[in-house]
C-alpha positions in Angstrom: -11.1 34.0 -21.5 -11.1 36.5 -18.6 -13.9 36.1 -16.4 -16.6 38.9 -16.7 -15.8 39.5 -12.7 -12.9 39.5 -13.0 -12.9 42.6 -15.4 -15.7 43.9 -13.5 -13.1 44.1 -9.7 -10.8 45.3 -12.2 -12.9 48.2 -13.4 -13.9 49.1 -9.6 -9.6 49.4 -8.7 -9.4 51.9 -11.5 -12.6 54.0 -10.6 -10.5 54.5 -6.8 -7.2 55.8 -8.5 -9.4 58.1 -11.1 -9.1 62.1 -9.0 -12.7 63.2 -8.4 -12.9 61.9 -5.0 -16.7 61.9 -3.8 -17.8 60.2 -7.5 -15.2 57.3 -8.3 -14.5 55.9 -4.6 -18.2 55.4 -4.7 -18.9 53.5 -7.8 -15.8 51.9 -7.0 -16.3 50.5 -4.3 -19.5 49.9 -5.8 -18.5 47.9 -8.3 -15.5 45.9 -6.5 -18.5 44.8 -4.0 -20.9 43.9 -7.5 -17.6 41.7 -8.5 -17.0 39.8 -5.8 -20.8 39.1 -6.0 -20.3 37.5 -9.4 -17.6 35.6 -8.6 -19.0 34.2 -5.3 -22.6 33.7 -7.3 -21.6 32.0 -10.7 -18.7 29.8 -8.7 -19.9 27.9 -6.0 
């Protein structure tokens, strides 16, 4: 089973490649940081 944090990280990477630069770049970075924080907080 895939972890939620992995799915969030993948969603962030996909958002970085959508060609609407200002909005998706910011959202992609925020989603990637959320995925990293989920991974750190849930898997010590």
